[in-house]
C-alpha positions, 0 to 999 in steps of 0.5 A: 500500500502506497501513501501519498504525502503532499508537501515535502517540508519537515512534517511531510518528510518525517511522516514519510520516514515514519511510514518507511521505518515500518515497511510501507511505501510513501510517495513524497510530492512537492512542487519544488522538492529540496532534495538535499534537505529531504535526504537529511530527514528521510533517505529510504528506497521506500520513499519516492520523490515526485514533482507535482502541483496539488492545484493540478487535479488531472496530474494529481489523479494520474499520479494516484492511479499510476502509483497505486495510492490508497491513502493521502496525508495532505500537508502542502500549503503556503504559510502566512508570510507567503500568503500575505505576499501573494494572497491569490496564490495562497488561496489557490494552493490552500483551498483548491489544493485541498479540494483537489485532494478530496475530489481525487480521494472520492474519484479513486475511492481512497481509504483515508485522507489526513489533512494538516490544519492549524490551531490558528483557527481557534485564536480569535476566540481566546479573548472570550474563552474562560474554560480550563481546556480548549475543545475542538468543537469550540463556540464561534461567533461568525463575525467577531471571531472571524479568522485572524489571517488568510492562512487561518481562513484557508484552514477553516475552509479545509476543515469544513470541506473535509467534513462535507466530503465525509458526510456527503460522499463517504470519504474518510477524512481526518483533520489535525489541528497542529499547535505551533510547530517546533522544527528546523532544517536546511530546507525552505520555510521557517515556522514562527517557533523555528524563528523563536528557537533560532533567535535564542540558539544562534547567538547563544551558540556563539557566546553572544547575547540573544537580542529579541527585537522581533515582536513575533517571537515573544509573547504574553501568556502562554502558547501551545507547541508541538514537535514536528516529529509528533505531527508526523506520528499523529499523521500516521495514527490518523491513517491507522485509526479505525473509527475517527468519529469526531473528524477534527483533532488537536495535536499539541502538548496539552499545556501552555508554554511561556517565552520564559519556558522556551528560554529555560529549555534553551538554557539547558543546552547553553547555561550562559544564555543571556536574553536582551528584550528590545520589544515589549509584547502586547498580545499573544503568540506571533502577534495575535491580539488575544493572550492565551490562558488555556491549552487545548483538550487533546483527549479526543486524539488519544481516545480516537486516534491513539496518539499522545505527544512523545516529545516535551518542549525541552526534548524538541529544543534539544533535537532541533537546536543543533540544526539551528546552529548549523544553519547559522554557521552555513547560511 
């Protein structure tokens, strides 16, 4: 059985690696695959890399038929910065890409489609939420809680399309809302948590103070993080789940981390770390207006997918920090 993974980024590559490690074939699709960077994560004869565009339905359908694909993990997307620069392209990739994957799954009667979503779909409601754990099926005011970015709007759309294809056409879909993903690699694309890590680790590895002047990498209150490797494990768990009835699940640590928690995790590696804050955060993580006070409820993922996070914040920092140092030394 072959699983198609769209998007050969950090999460897609780790997903392919996990599948290959248990003896399964994976097809890693990307429009412009960074082959050298991919090889640093997964280098297995069971993983084939193909160049293709998820916005091309005919090419996607032909690929599924030619390689005997039975399942899809869809991670291909443009992130917020790229979408702000080219919103039309971002909407095309993030919405029509999902529509093409779902329609191809319907056409070929695939066994399962797993879609990468984001907890940013929930961020606008944080100012009104007063519970202890944030549920997937949260209360939403359609206007005042509208998405805070085009990226988040595309993820909301993707989740609803997936549920509709499940309800109307019987396509087995699972959407995973990743928390803020901690990762680092030599390929393109940098998450905000990756920027936080680099801003602390890079200077510390050189014995220099970490000067924080970017308001996006410091925050008030807490934020929920997740290791890219845990995202991959969640993807595979979602492929395997026998009855994912809820359809949408949060993939996070289940507890909040402050900027100071991030500092402490880095200081375990670099005890002499010194941080100079030259910006004062006014809101939550990555510039969002609302400060977060409740972590996500991840019990549904444990109950229906059999997944719980394997890596703590400190373990994630320890794993990805050397990659940040390498990228600093060889830009």
